N, C-alpha and C positions, 0 to 999 in steps of 0.2 A: 504494500500500500504506500502511496506517495501523497505528499501534500504540495501546496503550491510552490512554484519556482518563480522568481528567486526567493530565498528566505528573507525575512525581515532583517533590517540592519541590526548590528549588535546593540545599538542604543535602544532600539524598540524592544529587543529581547530583555535588555537590562531593566527597562522600566516595567516590563511585565513581571520580571523576577522580583523587583522591589515591591510592586503592588501585591504580589502573592505572599511574599515571605517576610517583609519588613514593615509595611504600612500598618500603623495602629498598634504596633507591638512595643514601641519604645526601645528598640534594639539597634545595634550596629552589627554588620555582618563581616566576617573575615574574608578578605579578598581572595585568599586561596580557595575558599569554598565556592566563590563565584566562578573562579577559573575552572574548578572541577565540574561544576554543573554545566557550564558552557561547553566544556570539552564533550560532554555527552550530547549537546545540541549541535555539535559540528563547528563550533567557533574556537579557533586556536587561541593559545595563551597570549600571544602578542596582540592580537586584535582585541581580546578582552581587557588587557592592561591598558591599551591605548584608549579604549572607550571609557574606562574608569577615570583615567587622567583627564580626558576631555570634559567629562561630566563634573569633575571636581573644579576644573578651570571655569566652567560655565555656571558655577554656583548651584548645581543640581545634586551634588554630593559633598559631604564633608569627611575629611580623614580623621582617624583616631589611632594612636599607637598604644599597644599593650605589649610591653617588652619588645620583642623583635617582630611581632605580628602587626599588620596594618589592617584596620577595619574601616568600613565606610558606613555612614548613616545619612538619613534624609535631611534636607534643608527645608525651610518654609516653602521655597519655590517648588521643589520636587514633590513635596507633600501635597501642595495645591494641585499640581498636574495629576498626581495619582488619585486624589479624591475625585477629580473631575472624571477620570477614566472609570473609576469605580461606580460613580453615579450613572454614567452613560451606559455601562454594561448591565448593571443589576437593578437600577431604579427606572431611569428614563426608558430604556429599551429602544429597539430599532424601529418600532411601528408607532406612529403618533395617532392614537385614537382619541385623545383628549383635547384636541385643539379647540379653543374657544372662539374662533373666528377673527381674532385680532392679528394684525401685522405690525412689524416694526419697519418704518420707512426711514431711510437715511439718505439725505441729499448732501452733496459736496461740490464745491467749486474751487479749484486750485489754479494758480498761475500756470501758464503753458510751460514755463521753465522748470516747474517742480515735477519732473518726470519720476525721480526716485521716490518722492513722497507719495505720488499718485500710485505707483507700483506697490509700495509698502501698504498703503491703505487698502487697495483692492485685495492684496494677498491676505491681509488680516480679516477683512470682511468675508472673504470666501471661507476662511478657516472657521469663522464664527457662524456660518450657516446662511450667509446672505447670497442672493443672486442679483445680477444686474438687470433691472427693469428697463432702464434707459442708461445712457452714458454716465450721468452723474447722479442717478437715482437707483438705490439698491433696496432690496426688500427681504425680510425674513419672517417666517411664521412665528406668532406668539410675541411675548415680551422679551426682547433680547437687550441686555445691558451692554452697551458699547462704550461706556464712559472710560473704561480702562484703556481700550484701544486708542481712542481719540486723544486721551491725555498722554499716553506713551509716545505717540507720534507728534505731539505738539500741534494738533490741527483743530483745536476747539473753536477757533474763530472762523473756520472754513467749513464746518460740518453742522448740519441741522438734523435733529432726530424727532420723529413723530410716531404716535401709535394711531392705527387706523383700522377701519373695516371696509370691505369692498361693497360697492353699491349692489342692490338687487339686480340681477340680470348679468352681472359681470361673469365672464367665463373664466373661472379661477383655474381650471385644469389647463386651459390654453395658456394662461399667464405663466403658470408653473413650468410648462413645457418650453416657453420662450426664455425664462430666466435661469433655468438650471438644465444641465445635461443629464436628463433622466436615463438615457440609454447607457451612458458610461457608468453611472451609479448602479443601475440594474445589473450590468455586466460584472461589476465587482462582487455584488451579492451572489450572483450565480456561480462565479468562479470559486468563491469561498465554499459554497455548499458542495459543489462538485468535488473539490479537493478533499473535503473532510467527511463526506458522507460514508466512505468505507469504514470509518471508525464508529459510526452510529450503532452498528450491530457487531463490531469486532473490536479488537484492541484490549480485551480483558486479560489476555495472556501475555501482555507486554511486560518486559522487565521493568522494575520500579524506576530505574534511572532513565530509561527510554520514555516512560510515561511522564516523568517530570520535565524532560526536555520537550516533549510534544505539547504538554500543557502550556509551557512558556510560549512556544511558537503559536499555538492555537489562540491564546489571548492576545498576543502581539498582532497577529493577522486580523483578528476580529476588530481590534481597536483601530487598525489602519483603515478598515472599511467604514466603521460607524463614525469616525471622526471627520470623514468627508461627506457625511449624510446630514443635511440640514433638518432632518426630521419633518419633512413636509406632511401635511395632513393626509392621512390615508384615504379620507373621503374623496379627495380630488386626484388620486393617483390611479394608474391603470389597475384593472381588476387582477391582473397577473403579477402585481408588484411582488418581487421575491424576497423582501426583507424579512417577512415573518417566518418563512420556511428556513432561510439561512440562520436566523436567530435560534430557531428550534434545534437545528443541527449543532450550533455552537454549544447550547446548554446541555444537550444530551452527551456530546463528546466530552465536554468539560466534566460532567458528572462521572462518566466512565473512567476518566483519567485521575480523578481526584484522590481516591484511596491509595493507589500505588505511588502517585506523585508525592503525597504526604509522607509515605513511608520512606521514600528516597530522601526527601528534604530533611527528615529527622536524622538520618545517618550522615548526610553529606554537608549540612550547613551548620557552621559554628557561629554563634553570636555572643555578644556581651551586652549588658544594659547600656543604653545610650547615656 
């Protein structure tokens, strides 16, 4: 049985590892343990060490020494990222059945020479679930707080944000199709489901170390998919929208891998109180 190629980048796997094994536990984890777990996931020692160093440099991890051993723990920034991932996976879910009919509209007007600022704003808006309705008018379902994005980019004087509802008779499905690339997103869900469905009814006889490595990859790949999903209201999506079946595949496979993965984690992972 195979899963999707290529594998997630080491940083995505490391965030998955931290979310599963460190988040909420008040612990720091021995770097040698991470190297060993990642060896089972097909990531070499040098790549793991380089990833750890980059994440420390970016403020996503903090180092701690205990004798000759080096441990790493979460920072406020990495904890916020992991909490958001936890919320998206286990609380919000991939299918938006609870949409209240509201939209967040964001309009911006930047000087022509501000090409970098325009690019950065568009990238951040896309990450936050917005789609381009028109050139300088972007839209996202529900109540989306963009104050942090606007403040970080220093664009408060150039951005206006509104909450709105569509007029009766507005073809919302057509608007969604214009503002977002639904085909690309649907293809990501289908590729995920196709790659992991062999484990829905199999995988119970996997070695514990292999189950741990697969669980890391499973979560990392699922997060890669759902982080690009603006959670559009299912009421206005095609009847064959694949997010629900892909999510069910994720949950079933995760449950199958959980027990052996936990067994391997207990044996392989050394921690100290943070």
